[in-house]
C-alpha positions in Angstrom: 0.0 0.0 0.0 1.1 3.5 -0.8 -0.4 6.5 0.9 0.3 9.9 -0.7 -0.3 12.7 1.8 -2.2 15.9 1.0 -1.6 19.1 3.0 -4.3 18.5 5.6 -2.8 15.4 7.2 0.8 16.8 6.9 -0.3 19.9 8.7 -1.9 17.9 11.5 1.2 15.6 11.7 3.6 18.5 12.0 1.4 20.6 14.3 3.6 21.5 17.4 0.5 21.7 19.6 0.5 18.3 21.5 -2.9 19.2 23.0 -4.6 19.1 19.6 -6.6 15.8 19.6 -6.8 15.7 15.7 -3.0 16.1 15.5 -2.5 13.4 18.0 -4.9 11.1 16.2 -3.2 11.8 12.8 0.2 11.0 14.3 -1.0 7.8 15.8 -2.6 6.9 12.4 0.7 7.6 10.6 2.7 5.5 13.1 0.3 2.6 12.6 0.7 2.8 8.8 4.5 3.0 8.9 4.7 0.2 11.4 2.5 -1.9 9.1 4.8 -1.5 6.2 2.9 1.1 4.3 4.9 3.5 2.2 3.9 7.0 3.3 4.7 9.7 0.7 5.2 13.5 1.1 4.9 15.1 -2.4 7.1 18.1 -2.9 4.1 20.2 -4.0 2.5 19.6 -0.5 5.8 20.5 1.2 5.8 23.7 -0.9 2.1 24.5 0.0 2.8 24.2 3.7 6.3 25.6 3.7 5.5 28.9 2.0 3.1 29.9 4.8 5.5 28.8 7.6 8.3 30.8 6.0 6.0 33.9 5.5 4.9 33.7 9.2 8.5 33.0 10.4 7.2 29.8 12.2 10.6 28.2 12.8 9.3 25.3 14.9 6.8 24.5 12.2 9.6 24.5 9.6 11.8 22.3 11.7 8.9 19.8 12.2 8.1 19.8 8.4 11.8 19.1 7.6 11.9 16.3 10.1 8.7 14.8 8.7 10.1 14.9 5.2 13.1 12.9 6.3 10.9 10.3 8.1 8.7 9.4 5.1 9.3 9.0 1.4 9.8 12.5 -0.2 8.5 12.6 -3.7 10.3 15.4 -5.7 8.5 17.2 -8.5 9.4 15.9 -12.0 8.9 16.9 -15.5 6.7 13.9 -16.0 4.5 14.8 -13.1 4.1 18.4 -14.3 3.3 17.3 -17.8 0.7 14.9 -16.4 -0.7 17.8 -14.3 -1.1 20.0 -17.4 -3.1 17.2 -19.0 -5.3 16.8 -16.0 -5.8 20.5 -15.7 -6.8 20.9 -19.3 -9.1 17.8 -19.2 -10.9 19.2 -16.2 -11.5 22.6 -17.8 -12.6 21.0 -21.1 -15.1 18.9 -19.1 -16.3 22.1 -17.3 -15.0 20.8 -13.9 -12.0 22.8 -12.8 -10.8 22.6 -9.3 -9.3 26.1 -9.1 -9.3 29.4 -10.9 -7.8 29.3 -14.3 -4.9 31.6 -13.2 -4.2 29.5 -10.0 -1.4 27.0 -9.9 -3.9 24.3 -8.9 -2.0 22.4 -6.3 -4.6 19.6 -6.3 -3.9 18.8 -9.9 -0.1 18.7 -9.3 -0.6 16.5 -6.3 -2.8 14.1 -8.2 -0.3 14.0 -11.0 2.6 13.3 -8.6 0.5 10.4 -7.1 -0.4 9.0 -10.5 3.3 9.1 -11.6 4.3 7.5 -8.3 1.8 4.6 -8.8 1.9 1.6 -6.6 -0.4 -1.2 -5.4 -3.2 0.2 -3.3 -2.2 3.8 -3.9 -4.4 6.4 -2.3 -4.2 10.1 -1.5 -4.9 10.8 2.2 -6.7 14.1 2.4 -9.2 16.3 4.2 -10.9 17.2 0.9 -11.8 14.2 -1.2 -14.0 16.1 -3.6 -11.3 17.7 -5.8 -8.6 15.0 -5.6 -10.9 12.1 -6.3 -11.6 13.5 -9.8 -8.0 12.6 -10.7 -6.8 9.8 -8.5 -8.0 7.5 -5.7 -8.5 9.6 -2.6 -10.0 9.1 0.8 -10.3 11.0 4.1 -7.0 10.3 5.9 -8.8 8.7 8.9 -10.7 6.3 6.6 -7.6 4.7 5.4 -6.8 1.5 7.2 -4.3 -1.3 6.8 -5.7 -4.3 4.9 
């Protein structure tokens, strides 16, 4: 099984507030997946999406936690193949009248889905807090609904 993470679960997993029940639940979920042999993947586009705000707000502890998280899981760099696949997905969504972002937006969801599709793998699923947009392009579930088989 391969679980590709969207920004929602990564934000929870790297949340420095140990009193946050959702963050604790997400970290326990990730620990179970990893202990069970699941490949947990942090796509570079998700790292970017979270990192840009942490840098802007000068949240050094958040940046440290994001860096450590990226070293603890499989980090999936952006590639030309993923960006080309994202362009195809973006165009197909607009031609079908079903865009997931404004035409001038970078559309992180499309890039994330393309990274996941390029990654491939048995049982691949994107773990997210917003299934609606991502499931148009790739298998996606709410993070807490993903269990070991």
